[in-house]
C-alpha positions in Angstrom: 63.2 8.7 -11.7 65.1 6.2 -9.5 64.1 2.5 -9.2 65.5 -0.5 -7.3 67.1 -3.4 -8.9 64.1 -5.6 -8.2 61.4 -3.4 -9.6 60.9 -2.8 -13.3 60.3 0.9 -14.1 57.7 -0.1 -16.7 55.2 -1.3 -14.1 54.4 2.2 -13.0 53.4 3.1 -16.6 50.5 0.6 -16.6 48.6 2.9 -14.2 47.8 5.2 -17.1 46.1 2.5 -19.2 47.2 0.8 -22.4 48.9 3.9 -23.8 52.1 5.0 -21.9 52.5 8.8 -22.1 55.8 10.5 -21.9 56.8 10.4 -18.2 56.5 13.6 -16.2 59.5 13.9 -13.9 59.3 15.5 -10.5 61.3 18.5 -9.4 63.6 16.4 -7.3 64.5 14.1 -10.2 65.5 16.8 -12.6 69.1 17.3 -11.5 69.9 13.6 -11.9 68.5 13.5 -15.4 70.3 16.7 -16.5 73.5 15.4 -14.8 73.4 12.3 -17.0 72.7 14.3 -20.2 75.6 16.8 -19.4 77.9 13.8 -18.7 76.9 12.5 -22.1 77.8 15.8 -23.9 81.2 16.1 -22.1 82.1 12.5 -22.9 81.3 13.1 -26.6 83.5 16.2 -26.7 86.4 14.4 -25.2 86.3 11.3 -27.3 85.2 12.9 -30.6 87.8 12.3 -33.3 90.6 11.0 -31.1 92.4 7.7 -31.9 92.4 4.9 -29.3 96.0 5.5 -28.4 95.3 9.1 -27.3 92.3 8.3 -25.2 92.7 9.1 -21.5 92.4 6.5 -18.8 89.1 5.7 -17.0 90.2 7.6 -13.9 91.4 10.6 -15.9 88.2 10.7 -17.9 86.0 10.5 -14.8 88.0 13.4 -13.2 87.6 15.6 -16.3 83.9 14.9 -16.4 83.4 15.6 -12.7 85.3 18.9 -12.9 83.2 19.9 -16.0 79.9 19.1 -14.3 80.6 20.4 -10.7 79.7 24.1 -11.3 76.5 23.4 -13.2 74.9 20.9 -10.8 74.2 23.5 -8.2 71.8 25.6 -10.3 69.9 23.0 -12.3 67.1 22.6 -9.7 65.2 25.6 -10.9 66.3 25.4 -14.5 64.2 24.1 -17.4 65.6 21.0 -19.1 67.7 21.7 -22.1 67.0 20.4 -25.5 68.4 16.8 -25.6 71.7 16.7 -27.6 72.3 14.5 -30.6 72.7 10.8 -29.7 76.0 9.1 -30.5 75.4 5.7 -32.2 77.1 3.2 -30.0 77.1 -0.5 -29.4 76.7 -1.2 -25.7 77.8 -4.3 -24.0 75.7 -6.7 -21.9 73.7 -4.7 -19.3 74.7 -4.7 -15.7 72.3 -5.2 -12.8 73.2 -1.8 -11.2 70.7 1.0 -10.8 72.4 3.2 -13.4 71.8 2.7 -17.1 74.0 0.1 -18.7 73.9 2.1 -21.9 75.4 5.2 -20.2 78.1 3.1 -18.5 79.3 1.4 -21.6 79.2 4.6 -23.6 82.4 5.8 -21.7 84.3 2.6 -22.6 83.2 1.9 -26.2 84.1 3.9 -29.3 81.4 4.7 -31.9 80.8 1.9 -34.4 79.2 3.1 -37.6 76.4 1.0 -39.1 74.8 1.0 -42.5 71.2 2.2 -42.8 69.8 -1.2 -43.5 71.7 -3.0 -40.8 68.9 -4.5 -38.6 69.2 -7.7 -36.6 67.7 -10.9 -38.1 65.3 -13.3 -36.5 62.3 -12.8 -34.2 64.3 -12.5 -31.0 66.5 -9.4 -30.6 69.1 -8.5 -28.0 68.4 -5.5 -25.9 71.5 -3.6 -27.3 70.4 -4.3 -30.9 67.0 -3.0 -30.0 68.4 0.3 -28.6 70.5 0.8 -31.7 67.5 0.4 -34.0 65.5 2.8 -31.8 68.1 5.5 -32.1 68.4 5.1 -35.8 64.6 5.5 -36.2 64.1 1.9 -37.4 61.5 1.1 -34.7 57.9 2.3 -35.3 56.1 1.1 -32.2 56.6 -1.2 -29.2 54.1 -3.1 -27.1 55.2 -4.0 -23.6 53.9 -7.0 -21.8 51.7 -6.5 -18.7 54.6 -7.2 -16.3 57.1 -5.1 -18.2 59.6 -8.0 -18.6 59.4 -8.2 -22.4 58.2 -6.2 -25.4 57.2 -6.7 -29.0 58.5 -4.3 -31.5 57.4 -3.4 -35.0 60.1 -2.1 -37.3 59.6 0.4 -40.1 59.8 -2.4 -42.7 56.9 -4.2 -41.0 59.0 -6.9 -39.3 58.1 -7.9 -35.7 60.5 -9.1 -33.0 60.5 -9.8 -29.3 63.0 -8.3 -26.8 63.7 -9.3 -23.2 63.8 -6.0 -21.2 66.3 -5.5 -18.4 65.9 -3.1 -15.5 66.7 0.2 -17.4 65.1 3.4 -15.9 66.1 5.4 -19.0 64.3 3.2 -21.6 61.1 5.2 -21.6 62.9 8.4 -22.1 64.9 7.0 -25.0 61.8 5.7 -26.7 59.9 8.9 -26.2 62.8 11.1 -27.6 63.0 9.0 -30.7 59.2 9.2 -31.4 58.4 5.5 -30.8 54.7 4.7 -30.3 54.4 3.0 -26.8 51.5 0.7 -25.7 51.1 -1.9 -23.0 49.4 -5.2 -23.5 46.3 -6.0 -21.3 47.2 -9.6 -21.2 50.3 -11.5 -20.1 53.5 -11.4 -21.9 53.3 -12.4 -25.6 54.3 -16.0 -25.8 52.6 -17.3 -29.0 52.3 -20.8 -27.7 50.7 -19.7 -24.4 48.3 -17.4 -26.3 47.3 -20.2 -28.6 46.7 -22.6 -25.7 44.8 -19.9 -23.8 42.5 -19.3 -26.8 41.8 -23.0 -27.0 41.0 -23.4 -23.3 38.9 -20.3 -23.0 35.6 -21.8 -24.3 36.0 -24.8 -21.9 36.8 -22.6 -18.9 33.8 -20.3 -19.7 31.5 -23.3 -20.0 32.7 -24.7 -16.7 32.2 -21.3 -15.0 28.6 -21.0 -16.3 27.9 -24.6 -15.3 29.2 -23.8 -11.8 27.0 -20.7 -11.6 23.9 -22.6 -12.7 24.5 -25.3 -10.1 24.8 -22.7 -7.4 21.6 -21.0 -8.7 19.7 -24.3 -8.5 20.5 -24.8 -4.8 24.1 -25.9 -4.6 26.2 -25.3 -1.5 27.7 -22.0 -0.7 25.2 -19.9 1.2 22.2 -19.8 3.5 19.6 -22.3 2.5 22.0 -23.9 0.0 22.2 -20.7 -2.1 24.7 -18.0 -2.8 27.4 -17.5 -5.4 28.8 -14.4 -7.1 25.5 -13.4 -8.7 23.1 -14.4 -5.8 20.5 -15.9 -8.1 18.6 -17.5 -5.3 18.3 -14.5 -3.0 15.2 -12.5 -2.7 15.2 -9.0 -4.2 12.5 -7.7 -1.9 12.9 -4.2 -0.4 13.1 -4.1 3.3 12.3 -1.3 5.7 12.8 -1.8 9.4 10.8 1.3 10.2 8.5 1.9 7.2 8.5 5.4 6.0 6.2 5.2 3.0 4.8 8.7 3.6 1.2 7.3 3.2 -1.4 6.7 5.9 -5.0 5.8 5.8 -5.8 9.5 5.8 -4.2 9.8 2.3 -6.4 7.0 0.9 -9.9 8.2 -0.3 -12.7 6.4 -1.9 -12.1 3.0 -0.4 -13.7 3.2 3.0 -14.7 -0.5 3.3 -11.2 -1.7 2.3 -9.6 0.6 4.8 -11.9 -0.7 7.6 -10.8 -4.3 7.0 -7.1 -3.4 6.8 -7.3 -1.2 9.9 -8.2 -4.4 11.8 -5.0 -6.0 10.6 -3.0 -3.0 11.7 -4.7 -3.0 15.0 -3.9 -6.7 15.5 -0.2 -5.9 14.9 -0.3 -3.0 17.4 -2.5 -4.6 20.0 -2.3 -8.4 19.7 -3.3 -9.0 23.3 -6.8 -7.6 22.7 -7.5 -10.3 20.1 -5.5 -13.2 21.6 -7.4 -12.8 24.9 -10.6 -13.8 23.0 -8.9 -16.7 21.2 -8.5 -14.9 17.9 -5.5 -15.8 15.7 -3.6 -13.3 13.6 -4.7 -13.5 9.9 -1.9 -15.0 7.8 -2.8 -13.4 4.5 -4.9 -10.6 3.1 -5.6 -10.4 -0.7 -6.5 -7.1 -2.2 -8.7 -7.6 -5.3 -9.9 -4.9 -7.7 -9.6 -3.4 -11.1 -6.4 -1.6 -12.1 -5.9 1.8 -10.7 -8.2 1.5 -7.7 -5.4 1.9 -5.1 -4.4 -1.6 -4.0 -0.7 -0.8 -3.8 -1.5 2.6 -2.1 -3.5 0.7 0.6 -0.5 -1.6 1.2 1.8 1.4 1.6 -0.8 2.9 4.0 -0.8 -0.3 6.0 3.0 -0.2 6.3 2.9 3.4 7.3 0.2 2.8 10.0 1.5 -0.5 11.5 5.1 0.6 12.1 6.4 -3.0 11.9 9.1 -4.3 9.5 7.9 -4.2 6.0 9.0 -6.3 3.0 7.8 -5.4 -0.5 8.4 -7.2 -3.8 6.7 -8.0 -7.1 5.7 -11.6 -7.9 7.5 -11.3 -11.2 10.8 -11.1 -9.3 10.4 -14.8 -8.4 10.2 -16.0 -12.0 13.7 -16.4 -13.6 15.3 -18.2 -16.5 16.9 -20.8 -14.2 14.8 -23.6 -12.8 14.4 -23.4 -9.0 15.4 -19.8 -8.6 11.8 -18.7 -7.9 11.3 -21.2 -5.1 14.6 -20.4 -3.5 13.8 -16.7 -3.5 10.5 -17.4 -1.8 12.3 -19.4 0.9 14.9 -16.6 1.3 12.1 -14.0 1.6 10.2 -15.8 4.3 13.4 -16.7 6.2 14.2 -13.0 6.4 10.6 -12.2 7.4 10.5 -14.8 10.2 13.7 -13.3 11.6 11.9 -9.9 11.8 8.5 -11.1 13.0 6.0 -9.7 13.5 6.2 -8.1 10.1 4.3 -7.5 6.8 5.3 -9.0 3.4 3.6 -7.3 0.4 3.6 -9.2 -2.9 2.3 -7.1 -5.8 0.6 -8.7 -8.9 0.6 -12.1 -7.3 -1.1 -13.6 -10.3 2.3 -13.7 -12.0 3.2 -16.8 -9.9 -0.2 -17.8 -8.3 -2.1 -19.0 -11.4 -3.8 -22.3 -11.3 -1.5 -25.2 -11.5 -1.8 -27.7 -14.3 -3.2 -25.0 -16.6 -1.1 -26.0 -19.6 -2.4 -28.5 -22.1 0.5 -30.8 -21.5 0.8 -30.4 -17.8 4.3 -30.5 -16.6 6.3 -29.1 -13.6 7.4 -25.7 -14.8 9.2 -22.9 -12.9 5.9 -21.2 -11.9 4.5 -24.3 -10.3 7.6 -24.8 -8.2 7.4 -21.2 -7.1 3.7 -21.4 -6.1 4.2 -24.7 -4.3 7.0 -23.1 -2.2 4.7 -20.1 -1.5 1.9 -22.3 -0.4 4.2 -24.2 1.9 5.7 -21.1 3.5 2.3 -19.5 4.1 0.7 -22.6 5.8 3.0 -25.5 5.7 4.3 -27.9 8.3 6.4 -25.3 10.1 4.0 -22.3 9.7 4.9 -18.7 9.5 3.9 -17.3 12.9 4.0 -13.5 13.0 4.3 -12.9 9.3 1.3 -11.3 7.5 1.2 -11.5 3.8 -0.5 -8.8 1.8 -1.0 -9.5 -1.9 -2.6 -7.5 -4.7 -4.1 -8.7 -8.0 -6.6 -7.6 -10.6 -7.1 -11.2 -11.9 -8.5 -13.2 -9.0 -10.2 -15.5 -11.4 -6.9 -17.1 -12.4 -5.5 -17.7 -8.9 -5.0 -21.2 -7.6 -7.7 -22.4 -5.2 -5.2 -23.6 -2.7 -3.8 -20.1 -2.5 -7.3 -18.6 -1.8 -8.3 -21.0 1.0 -8.6 -19.9 4.7 -5.3 -20.4 6.4 -3.3 -18.8 3.6 -5.3 -15.7 2.5 -7.9 -15.5 5.2 -9.3 -12.3 3.9 -10.1 -11.1 0.4 -10.6 -7.3 0.4 -12.4 -5.9 -2.7 -11.1 -2.5 -3.7 -13.8 -1.5 -6.2 -14.2 1.6 -8.2 -15.3 4.6 -6.1 -18.8 5.9 -6.0 -19.8 9.6 -6.3 -18.8 10.5 -2.8 -15.5 8.6 -3.1 -14.7 10.3 -6.4 -15.3 13.7 -4.8 -12.8 12.9 -2.0 -10.3 11.5 -4.6 -10.6 14.7 -6.6 -9.9 16.8 -3.5 -6.8 14.7 -2.8 -5.4 15.1 -6.3 -6.2 18.8 -6.5 -3.8 19.6 -3.7 -1.1 21.9 -4.9 -3.1 22.9 -8.0 -4.5 26.5 -8.6 -8.2 25.9 -9.2 -10.7 28.5 -10.3 -13.8 29.3 -8.3 -16.1 27.7 -10.9 -14.7 24.2 -10.4 -17.3 22.0 -8.8 -16.0 18.6 -7.7 -19.6 17.3 -7.4 -20.3 17.9 -11.1 -17.0 16.5 -12.1 -17.7 13.3 -10.0 -21.1 12.8 -11.6 -19.6 13.1 -15.1 -16.9 10.5 -14.4 -18.8 7.3 -13.5 -16.6 4.2 -13.5 -13.4 6.3 -13.1 -10.8 4.8 -10.7 -8.5 6.8 -8.5 -5.7 6.6 -11.2 -8.2 7.9 -13.8 -9.1 10.9 -11.7 -5.5 11.7 -11.0 -4.8 11.6 -14.7 -7.8 13.9 -15.3 -6.6 16.6 -13.0 -3.1 16.3 -14.4 -4.3 16.7 -18.0 -6.4 19.7 -17.0 -3.3 21.3 -15.4 -1.4 20.7 -18.6 -4.1 22.2 -20.7 -4.2 25.3 -18.5 -0.4 25.7 -18.8 -0.7 25.3 -22.6 -3.2 28.1 -22.7 -1.1 30.3 -20.5 -3.6 30.5 -17.7 -3.0 31.1 -14.0 -5.8 28.8 -12.8 -7.5 25.6 -13.8 -11.1 26.3 -14.7 -14.0 23.9 -15.4 -13.4 24.3 -19.2 -10.0 22.7 -18.9 -11.3 19.9 -16.8 -14.1 19.3 -19.3 -11.7 19.3 -22.2 -9.4 17.0 -20.4 -12.3 14.6 -19.7 -13.3 14.5 -23.3 -9.6 14.0 -24.3 -9.4 11.0 -22.0 -12.7 9.4 -23.2 -12.6 10.1 -26.9 -9.0 11.3 -27.7 -7.5 14.7 -28.6 -9.3 17.2 -30.8 -8.5 17.3 -34.5 -8.3 21.0 -34.8 -6.7 21.0 -38.2 -9.0 18.4 -39.7 -10.5 19.4 -43.1 -14.3 19.2 -42.7 -16.6 20.4 -45.5 -19.9 22.1 -44.8 -21.8 19.2 -46.1 -20.0 16.7 -43.8 -20.3 19.1 -40.9 -24.1 19.3 -41.5 -24.4 15.5 -41.7 -22.5 15.0 -38.4 -24.6 17.6 -36.7 -27.9 15.8 -37.6 -26.4 12.5 -36.7 -25.5 13.6 -33.2 -28.7 15.5 -32.8 -30.6 12.3 -33.6 -28.8 10.5 -30.7 -29.5 13.3 -28.3 -33.2 13.8 -29.3 -34.1 10.1 -28.9 -32.1 9.8 -25.7 -33.8 12.9 -24.2 -37.4 11.7 -25.0 -37.0 8.1 -23.9 -38.5 7.5 -20.4 -36.1 6.5 -17.6 -33.0 7.0 -19.7 -29.8 8.9 -18.9 -29.9 12.7 -19.3 -27.8 14.3 -22.1 -24.6 16.0 -20.7 -23.0 17.4 -23.8 -23.1 17.3 -27.6 -20.1 18.0 -29.8 -19.3 17.7 -33.5 -15.6 18.4 -33.0 -13.7 15.4 -34.4 -11.9 13.4 -31.7 -9.9 10.3 -32.3 -11.8 8.1 -34.7 -15.2 9.8 -34.0 -16.5 12.7 -36.1 -18.8 13.8 -33.2 -19.9 12.7 -29.7 -23.0 12.8 -27.5 -22.3 12.4 -23.8 -24.9 11.0 -21.4 -24.7 11.1 -17.6 -25.5 7.5 -16.5 -27.3 6.7 -13.3 -24.9 6.1 -10.4 -27.2 3.6 -8.8 -27.6 1.7 -12.0 -23.9 1.5 -12.5 -23.1 0.3 -9.0 -25.8 -2.3 -8.8 -25.3 -3.5 -12.4 -29.1 -4.1 -12.7 -30.6 -3.0 -16.0 -34.3 -3.4 -16.8 -35.7 -4.6 -20.2 -37.1 -1.1 -20.9 -33.7 0.5 -20.4 -32.0 -1.9 -22.7 -34.7 -1.3 -25.4 -34.3 2.5 -25.0 -30.5 2.1 -25.3 -30.9 0.4 -28.6 -33.3 3.1 -29.9 -30.8 5.8 -28.8 -28.0 4.0 -30.7 -30.1 3.9 -33.8 -31.1 7.6 -33.6 -28.1 8.7 -35.6 -28.8 6.5 -38.6 -32.6 7.4 -38.5 -31.8 11.1 -38.5 -29.6 10.7 -41.6 -32.4 8.8 -43.4 -35.0 11.4 -42.5 -33.0 14.4 -43.5 -30.7 13.2 -46.4 -32.7 10.2 -47.7 -31.9 6.5 -47.5 -29.6 6.7 -50.5 -27.3 9.3 -48.8 -26.7 7.6 -45.5 -23.1 7.0 -44.4 -21.0 4.4 -42.5 -20.9 6.6 -39.4 -23.4 4.3 -37.7 -21.3 1.2 -37.9 -20.3 1.2 -34.2 -23.9 1.9 -33.3 -25.0 -1.2 -35.1 -22.4 -3.3 -33.3 -23.7 -2.1 -30.0 -27.3 -2.7 -30.9 -26.6 -6.2 -32.1 -24.6 -7.1 -29.0 -27.3 -5.8 -26.6 -30.1 -7.6 -28.5 -28.3 -10.9 -28.5 -27.5 -10.7 -24.8 -31.1 -10.0 -24.1 -32.2 -13.2 -25.9 -29.4 -15.6 -24.9 -28.4 -14.6 -21.4 -31.0 -12.3 -19.8 -34.1 -14.3 -20.6 -35.9 -11.3 -22.2 -37.3 -13.4 -25.1 -40.7 -15.1 -24.8 -39.9 -17.7 -27.4 -36.6 -18.8 -25.9 -37.9 -18.4 -22.3 -36.0 -18.3 -19.1 -33.0 -20.3 -20.5 -29.4 -19.2 -20.9 -28.0 -20.5 -24.1 -24.6 -20.1 -25.7 -21.9 -20.8 -23.0 -19.5 -18.0 -22.1 -16.1 -17.9 -23.6 -13.6 -20.4 -22.3 -10.8 -19.5 -19.9 -7.6 -19.3 -21.9 -5.6 -20.1 -18.7 -7.3 -23.5 -18.5 -6.4 -24.3 -22.1 -10.0 -24.0 -23.3 -11.2 -22.2 -26.4 -11.9 -18.5 -26.1 -14.9 -18.3 -28.4 -18.4 -18.9 -27.1 -19.7 -22.5 -27.3 -22.9 -23.1 -29.2 -24.8 -25.6 -27.0 -28.1 -25.4 -28.9 -29.5 -26.8 -32.1 -29.8 -25.1 -35.5 -33.6 -24.7 -35.0 -32.9 -22.8 -31.7 -30.3 -20.7 -33.5 -32.9 -19.7 -36.1 -35.3 -18.6 -33.3 -32.5 -16.6 -31.6 -31.7 -14.8 -34.9 -35.4 -14.0 -35.4 -35.8 -12.7 -31.9 -32.7 -10.5 -32.2 -34.0 -9.0 -35.5 -37.3 -8.3 -33.9 -35.8 -6.4 -31.0 -33.6 -4.3 -33.4 -36.6 -3.5 -35.7 -38.7 -2.5 -32.7 -35.9 -0.1 -31.5 -35.6 1.3 -35.1 -39.3 2.0 -35.4 -39.4 3.8 -32.0 -36.5 6.0 -33.0 -38.1 6.9 -36.3 -41.4 7.8 -34.7 -39.7 10.2 -32.2 -37.7 11.8 -35.1 -40.7 12.5 -37.3 -42.8 13.8 -34.4 -40.1 16.3 -33.2 -38.5 17.2 -36.5 -38.5 20.9 -35.6 -36.4 20.4 -32.5 -34.0 18.2 -34.6 -33.5 21.1 -37.1 -32.9 23.7 -34.3 -30.5 21.4 -32.5 -28.5 20.6 -35.6 -28.3 24.3 -36.6 -27.1 25.2 -33.1 -24.4 22.5 -33.4 -23.3 23.9 -36.8 -22.9 27.3 -35.3 -21.3 26.5 -32.0 -19.9 23.0 -32.5 -20.6 22.2 -28.8 -23.9 22.3 -26.9 -24.0 21.5 -23.2 -26.9 19.9 -21.4 -28.5 23.1 -20.2 -28.8 24.6 -23.6 -30.1 21.3 -25.0 -32.9 21.1 -22.4 -33.9 24.7 -23.1 -34.7 23.7 -26.7 -37.1 21.0 -25.4 -38.8 23.4 -23.0 -39.3 26.0 -25.8 -40.5 23.2 -28.2 -42.8 21.7 -25.6 -41.6 18.2 -26.3 -43.1 15.2 -24.5 -41.7 11.9 -23.5 -42.2 9.0 -25.8 -45.0 6.6 -24.8 -44.9 3.1 -26.3 
């Protein structure tokens, strides 16, 4: 391999990493290498054993070598390289700057000089010739070249280390490889101990200075638009931008949120046809806040708005504005709105805005933290001195109660769109959307499923259909039937079945009577929810479950009468009453612990908050729990005297005892239906609402009358 006098051949070896492999010569370079080795053999044969007086002259020796090599140099192109001959130990002179190897040139002029086995140079700096002799005698174990190839550090077999200045020798790598020397290349600069020591001392200071520079750039130093920039771009917004939004979602893909779609369609229409509104003096709304429980489709609506409007769309999460470095959040808000103004009219969507939009001054100690700077910048950008003409901000949150009042005022978020849980009709449409692409059996009725899932959001219904598909695949079915959907619903509500649970016959009987007691009282209470299903299969932490189908109207309105709440307490106590009637008061269990908690909570709310106590009257006592975001205590505040507290306790006890007596009266009156229902549960483990109602028809049961 040829190299010029100005280029070190070791530099090409660094392309392979730290470890230098044995170089692979190309076909064109083989004749030159074989020619040098053959010249070496011929020279050794001529000089071997002859005294100095009988040695030929330089010219004669060159002629003899040329005549010996001439016939062989023609056919070596296709020949395989011969095994390298034994190396003659020689002491070369000072290397010359020519392209050929100084060792090969001096070999013709210098006679062999024998050395002893332990003859190694002294000191930490070796000459190049001394290094070559040691290599050929097998005294060098490994070498480590500097990064530029100008020097190397060797390790001898006796553990000594030394440094060698390397000349421009193209045969050095071959010599090292043939003698089995381990070759590596340093990743750093050449090994000067003093420079390495100074570098190690200066590195912490240089690193600190670099971090300080980055921090200053992140806090708004010079170097980029808006005073930002730098190698890591801390202050730049990470929002996703789409010039032509292709979200794949339109308003046709959003079901169960008709009122929210209507208000957002006006925003889309304003972007498409602004002249229709400006002719009447209407101004484009600056912000629209989507408020609703988790899973109701707020982000889906924002994607639909982007897909319908067809204007540039920026989307980001509010948590992206909050960083470790102070001032980064505010700078990212500035950068986001600068980009948006350049693309106006456009839409900016900020998801989970409560991450930065919480009320300012909420901490106990006050202060000017990173979140406050971010929200201050957001308020200024939305409706500040310069304004943001043509930029509509969509934001979503499920915690509107913690947002700052300045953020909610008209001029910033002009509209607050409530995305509530869907009603029955909305749930039917959502089930139809999420059943696309699924093989459904003919017995699947979306209307019945929707009535069994009150309070479910769109995400809950999507999860329901997905769990049903997984159950069908687990059972090796080709279609999803109503049984899989029913089992999936129970799994979501109460947890998976405990099929391998060890349940004795006595415990199974006790659970059957407990659940039968709940169902019996609930079915005979007037104006109460009908029973949908009874099961004694253990699920989660429950040994059995009784499912009721609540009234859709009652759930949507949130209005509950006093009689309904009293019936609810009686139904909750039906399980404990059934245990007492069948097994005796000494054999009751702790299975009714959750029922007691529910009864106590309802009774106390009736007395303290709902005004259903004659002794307390139409007064709400016991303040609600404090808002933790305002630094207040979370427990309820007792704002009444001890005498009033005694009255409250007495009223709560009276309500609970009244519910207990009603449940016990129903149980003793219809004891035959209780036995039949419990026996049916022991046999089948699950009884649906239709089978349960047939027992009441056959037993001619009548509703309870107070």
